[in-house]
C-alpha positions in Angstrom: 0.1 0.0 0.0 1.5 3.2 -0.7 1.0 5.1 3.0 3.4 9.0 1.0 1.0 11.4 2.7 1.3 12.7 -1.2 -0.2 10.7 -3.5 1.2 11.4 -7.7 -1.5 12.2 -9.2 -2.6 12.1 -13.2 -2.4 15.1 -15.1 -3.3 15.8 -19.0 0.4 14.4 -19.3 0.3 11.5 -17.4 -2.4 9.1 -16.1 -2.9 6.1 -13.7 -1.7 2.2 -14.8 -1.6 -0.7 -12.5 1.5 -2.2 -13.5 -0.3 -5.7 -12.5 -2.6 -6.1 -14.6 -2.5 -3.3 -17.2 -5.7 -1.7 -15.9 -6.0 2.1 -16.7 -9.7 3.1 -15.9 -10.6 1.7 -12.4 -9.1 2.6 -8.9 -9.4 2.9 -5.0 -8.6 6.1 -4.5 -8.6 7.4 -0.6 -8.0 11.1 -0.2 -8.1 13.3 2.6 -9.5 17.3 2.7 -9.8 20.0 4.6 -12.6 21.9 3.5 -14.9 25.8 3.9 -18.1 24.7 3.7 -21.1 27.1 4.1 -23.9 25.9 6.0 -27.4 26.7 5.4 -29.8 26.0 8.4 -33.4 25.7 8.7 -35.8 27.0 11.7 -36.8 23.2 11.9 -33.0 22.8 12.6 -31.9 20.7 8.9 -29.0 21.8 7.4 -28.0 22.8 4.0 -25.0 22.5 2.3 -24.6 25.3 0.1 -21.0 25.7 -0.7 -17.9 23.8 -0.3 -14.0 25.1 -1.4 -11.7 22.9 -1.3 -8.7 24.6 1.4 -6.2 21.2 1.2 -6.1 17.9 -0.8 -4.1 15.0 -0.4 -4.5 11.7 -1.7 -3.1 8.6 0.7 -2.7 5.5 -1.5 -4.4 4.4 -5.2 -5.3 0.4 -5.6 -6.3 -1.3 -8.6 -10.1 -2.4 -8.0 -9.3 -4.5 -10.7 -6.8 -7.0 -9.0 -6.5 -5.6 -5.2 -2.8 -4.8 -6.0 -2.2 -2.0 -3.3 1.1 -1.3 -4.4 1.0 -1.5 -8.4 0.1 1.3 -9.2 2.1 3.2 -11.1 1.6 7.2 -13.4 2.5 6.3 -17.4 3.1 8.7 -20.4 -1.0 9.2 -22.0 -0.3 8.8 -25.5 0.0 11.0 -27.7 -3.3 12.8 -29.0 -3.7 14.2 -26.0 -6.4 13.6 -22.5 -7.5 9.9 -23.1 -11.4 9.0 -22.8 -10.9 6.7 -20.4 
């Protein structure tokens, strides 16, 4: 399992790939976030979150949903031609 505080995130030039089974599309992602929310609380006491702002965020682990590998997901280059529709 990846235990670093920040797992490398894919960008327009890279994507995740499981080195064990080749999966490019299905991952179990564990992340943590610190957020600021605007809550509207009705007079009845029911609360609704109307706005959310992410102040900090980090992906702490990425596992393969297909084969279950927890330490085999890597960043690989996207194919030439831009972002994939995977």
